[in-house]
Structure formats: C-alpha cells, structure tokens
C-alpha positions in Angstrom: -61.8 116.8 40.2 -63.7 114.5 42.5 -67.5 114.6 41.8 -70.4 114.3 44.2 -74.1 115.4 44.3 -76.3 116.6 47.1 -79.4 114.6 48.0 -81.4 117.9 48.0 -81.9 117.0 44.3 -83.7 113.8 45.2 -85.5 114.1 48.6 -87.9 111.3 47.9 -85.2 108.7 47.1 -84.1 106.0 49.5 -80.4 105.7 50.5 -80.2 102.5 48.4 -81.3 104.4 45.3 -79.0 107.3 46.0 -76.0 105.0 46.3 -76.9 103.0 43.2 -77.6 106.0 41.1 -74.3 107.7 42.1 -72.5 104.5 41.1 -74.3 104.2 37.8 -73.7 107.8 36.8 -70.0 107.8 37.7 -70.0 110.0 40.8 -67.2 109.5 43.3 -69.3 110.5 46.3 -72.6 111.8 47.7 -73.4 114.7 50.0 -76.2 113.6 52.3 -78.6 116.4 53.4 -79.7 116.1 56.9 -82.2 117.9 59.1 -80.9 116.2 62.2 -82.9 113.9 64.5 -86.3 115.5 64.4 -88.7 115.5 61.4 -86.9 115.5 58.1 -87.9 116.6 54.6 -85.7 113.9 52.9 -86.3 110.2 52.8 -82.6 109.6 52.6 -81.6 111.5 55.8 -78.7 109.6 57.3 -79.7 110.6 60.8 -82.8 108.5 60.5 -81.0 105.3 59.5 -78.5 103.0 61.3 -75.0 104.2 60.7 -73.5 100.8 60.2 -76.2 99.9 57.6 -75.5 103.2 55.7 -71.8 102.5 55.8 -72.3 99.0 54.3 -74.6 100.3 51.6 -72.1 102.9 50.4 -69.1 100.5 50.7 -71.0 98.0 48.5 -71.6 100.7 45.9 -68.0 101.9 45.8 -69.3 105.5 46.3 -68.0 107.6 49.2 -70.4 109.2 51.7 -68.7 112.6 51.5 -70.5 115.0 53.8 -73.5 115.4 56.1 -74.8 118.8 55.0 -76.8 120.6 57.7 -78.4 124.1 57.8 -77.0 124.7 61.3 -75.9 128.2 62.1 -74.3 129.9 65.1 -75.7 133.5 65.0 -78.5 133.4 67.6 -78.7 136.7 69.4 -78.2 136.8 73.1 -81.1 138.7 74.6 -81.6 140.3 77.0 -77.9 141.3 77.1 -77.4 140.7 80.8 -79.2 137.5 81.4 -79.6 136.1 77.9 -76.8 133.6 78.3 -78.6 132.1 81.3 -82.1 131.9 80.0 -81.4 131.1 76.3 -80.3 127.7 74.9 -77.6 129.0 72.6 -75.7 125.7 72.6 -78.4 123.7 70.8 -76.6 123.8 67.4 -73.3 122.9 69.2 -75.0 119.8 70.6 -76.5 118.9 67.3 -73.2 119.2 65.5 -71.7 116.8 68.0 -74.4 114.2 67.4 -74.3 114.6 63.7 -70.5 114.2 63.7 -71.0 110.9 65.4 -73.3 109.8 62.6 -70.8 111.0 60.0 -68.1 109.0 61.8 -70.2 105.9 61.8 -70.9 106.0 58.1 -67.4 107.1 57.1 -68.2 110.6 56.0 -65.2 113.0 56.6 -67.2 116.3 56.7 -70.2 118.0 58.3 -71.3 121.2 56.7 -72.5 124.2 58.7 -72.9 128.0 58.4 -71.8 131.0 60.4 -74.4 133.3 58.8 -75.6 136.8 59.8 -73.8 139.0 62.4 -76.3 139.3 65.4 -78.2 142.5 65.8 -77.2 144.6 68.7 -73.5 143.6 68.5 -70.5 145.4 67.1 -68.9 143.6 64.1 -66.0 142.4 66.3 -68.4 141.3 69.0 -70.7 139.5 66.6 -67.8 137.7 65.0 -66.5 136.7 68.4 -69.9 135.4 69.4 -70.2 133.2 66.3 -66.6 132.1 66.6 -67.0 131.0 70.2 -69.8 128.7 69.3 -68.1 127.5 66.1 -65.0 126.6 68.1 -67.0 124.5 70.5 -68.8 122.7 67.7 -65.5 122.0 66.0 -64.0 120.6 69.2 -67.0 118.3 69.4 -65.6 116.6 66.2 -62.2 115.9 67.8 -61.3 112.2 67.8 -64.1 111.3 65.4 -62.2 111.6 62.1 -64.8 114.2 61.0 -64.1 117.9 60.2 -66.5 120.8 60.0 -66.9 122.7 56.8 -68.2 126.2 57.0 -69.9 127.5 53.9 -69.7 131.0 52.7 -72.9 133.0 53.1 -74.7 135.6 55.1 -72.2 138.0 56.6 -69.3 135.7 55.5 -69.6 135.6 51.7 -66.1 136.6 50.7 -62.7 135.0 51.5 -61.7 138.0 53.7 -64.8 137.6 55.8 -64.4 133.9 56.1 -60.7 134.3 57.1 -61.7 136.8 59.7 -64.1 134.2 61.2 -61.7 131.3 60.8 -58.9 133.1 62.5 -61.2 134.1 65.4 -62.5 130.6 65.8 -59.0 129.1 66.1 -60.1 125.5 65.5 -57.1 124.4 63.5 -57.5 121.5 61.2 -60.9 120.7 62.6 -62.5 123.5 60.5 -62.3 124.0 56.7 -64.3 125.6 54.0 -67.1 124.7 51.6 -67.1 127.3 48.9 -70.2 128.3 46.9 -68.9 130.2 43.8 -72.4 131.8 43.2 -72.2 133.3 46.7 -68.7 134.6 46.1 -69.7 136.2 42.8 -72.8 137.8 44.5 -70.3 139.5 46.8 -68.2 140.7 43.9 -65.3 138.2 44.4 -64.0 135.8 41.8 -64.2 132.2 43.2 -60.8 131.2 41.9 -59.3 134.3 43.6 -61.2 133.3 46.8 -59.7 129.8 46.7 -56.3 131.3 46.4 -56.9 133.7 49.4 -58.1 130.8 51.5 -54.8 129.1 51.0 -55.7 125.4 50.9 -58.6 125.6 53.4 -61.2 124.8 50.7 -62.1 121.1 50.9 -65.3 121.3 48.8 -66.8 123.5 46.1 -70.6 123.6 45.6 -72.0 124.2 42.2 -75.7 125.0 42.2 -78.0 124.2 39.3 -80.0 127.4 39.1 -83.7 127.5 38.4 -85.5 130.5 37.0 -86.5 132.4 33.9 -84.5 132.1 30.7 -81.5 134.5 30.9 -81.6 134.7 34.7 -80.1 131.4 35.7 -76.7 132.5 36.8 -73.2 131.6 35.6 -74.0 127.9 36.0 -72.1 124.6 36.7 -70.7 124.4 33.2 -68.7 127.6 33.3 -67.8 127.1 37.0 -66.6 123.6 36.4 -64.4 124.7 33.5 -62.9 127.5 35.6 -62.1 125.1 38.4 -60.4 122.6 36.0 -58.4 125.4 34.3 -57.2 126.5 37.8 -56.0 123.0 38.5 -58.6 122.3 41.3 -58.6 118.6 42.1 -60.8 118.5 45.2 -64.4 117.6 45.8 -67.0 119.3 43.7 -70.7 118.9 44.7 -73.6 119.4 42.3 -76.6 120.8 44.1 -80.1 121.0 42.6 -82.6 122.1 45.1 -85.7 119.9 44.5 -87.2 120.8 47.9 -87.6 124.6 47.3 -86.6 125.5 43.8 -86.8 122.6 41.4 -90.3 121.3 41.7 -91.5 119.4 38.6 -88.0 118.8 37.3 -86.7 115.2 37.0 -83.9 114.8 39.6 -82.4 111.9 37.7 -81.7 114.1 34.6 -80.3 116.9 36.7 -77.9 114.6 38.6 -76.8 112.6 35.6 -76.2 115.8 33.6 -74.1 117.2 36.4 -71.9 114.1 36.4 -71.3 114.4 32.6 -70.5 118.1 32.9 -67.9 117.6 35.7 -66.3 114.7 33.9 -66.1 116.8 30.7 -64.5 119.7 32.6 -62.0 117.5 34.2 -60.9 116.0 30.9 -60.7 119.4 29.2 -59.0 121.4 31.9 -59.7 124.6 29.9 -61.6 127.8 30.6 -65.3 128.2 29.9 -65.2 131.1 27.5 -61.8 130.8 25.9 -62.2 131.5 22.2 -64.9 130.5 19.8 -67.9 128.7 21.1 -67.7 128.1 24.8 -67.5 124.4 25.9 -70.3 124.9 28.4 -72.7 125.7 25.6 -72.5 122.3 23.9 -75.7 120.3 23.4 -74.3 117.7 25.9 -74.0 120.4 28.6 -77.4 122.0 28.2 -79.7 122.5 30.0 -78.0 121.2 33.2 -75.0 123.5 32.8 -77.2 126.6 33.0 -74.5 128.7 31.5 -76.3 131.9 30.5 -76.8 134.9 32.7 -78.5 138.1 32.7 -76.7 141.3 33.6 -72.9 141.4 33.2 -72.6 138.0 31.5 -75.4 138.5 29.0 -73.1 139.0 26.1 -70.7 136.2 27.0 -70.2 133.3 24.6 -71.4 131.1 27.5 -75.0 132.4 26.9 -76.6 130.0 24.5 -80.2 130.4 23.4 -81.1 127.1 25.2 -81.0 129.1 28.5 
C-alpha cells in the first residue's frame, strides 16, 4: 500500500513544511487540496505557487505530489430549460479542471480529484446522468496530453459502485477518468468497500480514509479497520489519510493526526490481515489509538474494533 495524506489536515502549513513532514513520517506522497485560482483556505494551495518551484521542492524531499484535490462538481442545473444553456455559465468547472490539470502536470502530480454529485432537480435520472457525464467528459478531455487523469470520488448521487459505473460508462472518457473511493461513503450507502473495489474492476486508483471527529462511540469504522481490510484484500494502490482541520478538526494537532496515520498504514501493510479477525483487533492497539478511530456506534458497537479509548 502506498501512503499519502491530504493537506486538509494542515491548512496553515507551507508547502516546504508539508513536503518535509511527509518525508520525516515516511509517507510516499501528498494530496494537495486546492481551491483553484481565487481565494484559498490553505496556505499550501499549489495553484498559488510556481509549478516548477513546487516540483523541485517535492523532488528534493523524495515525496510524490500525488493529486490536486478539488471540490469541483458538474451538477449545476440548466434553468430555464429552453434558454438556460445560453445564459448560464455551465462550463466554468470544465475550464477550472483544465487549468488545474496544467498545474498538476507542471508539478508532476498524476491526478486531479473531482465529484459528480447530486442529480439536478427537474431532470429524469437518465437525463441528469447524461448532463453530468457530458461535462465530465469535456473536463477529462481537457487532461489529454498532460499526463494527468481525473479521479471522480464517490458521493452524492454516486455513492455506490453501480452508480459510479453508470456515470463512468455514460461519460466514456476511457483511461482519462478513474476513481477515488471513500470507504465511509460506500458504507453509508450499504456497500462493502472491498466489494465496491471488485465491482469497479481496476478503476480505483486511490482510496481515501477519513479520520472521523465526533463524540465517543460515534466516530465511524475508522482508518485502522479500513486499512487492515485493504491490506487483507491485497490492495497495493494509493491510500490517502484525510483529517479535515478546516471544518471538523479544530483544536487538534495536525502533526499527531498525520504521523499517526502513517504509522497505521505501515502497520496494516506489514500485517496484511483483517481488522477484527480473532481476539483483540489489531486496530485497537495503543499504537493505533486514537488516530485509527476504530469504534462505532450502531451496527459496529459490539465489534472487537471498539475499544474504550474511542
């Protein structure tokens, strides 16, 4: 498993500090959150720095710039129905993707992350999927000849593998479009993430494990259990640790979250066994807590993954 972390965990850090910390903690790569070319909420936004400088910085650290993660989505409604295409700027996210893909190419990042998101109101399901797919297709074509591919992440109306496949097939972007899979989103839709990866048949280039915040007993399955499941399934691709300091992690030390994530991924890779397989679950060790956030309310409450630390 190749490890990376998202700079959502450390929005106040400079790119220099991000690269050096990634190297020190043993990460293979970094996912750089970007808000594009306007105002940004992160000091290490790659769209606000010279691409050549960023490339040199990461090359010197030996850490790969993995992905430019955007919040771009392609579900804007066309309204009014007859003249909406003429009066609305529905290609704005397509243009942004093309510019961000150029930045990714300059710094050597192979991926740009986007979303499809919610089916637009006033459309049939097939019509809404077709609308999003048309825009996604144009955005993916904007990556051609850059060495960069789009990653669409599951969410909104496309949480399951079946929903993603429906959109991917309609988009018809070939190798220019792959998948970033968020297991917590898959589970929220009632789908096992490992089964989702199998259904997506090699299209998953990245898995996102979120460090969940919240009250004790309500923190979700957690990165420890998910990392063990991925290792047990033989997954060897990119795994990104995301701890959202901008909106959900105020007051927590980003350094401890990021360092703990690196340890947990390394441990899962070495073990290659399931989370809750017999006896005390590996994700409940002192080394893993609290970053692994293994416990859960609801259906997982009685699982051996649920230590009192959570």
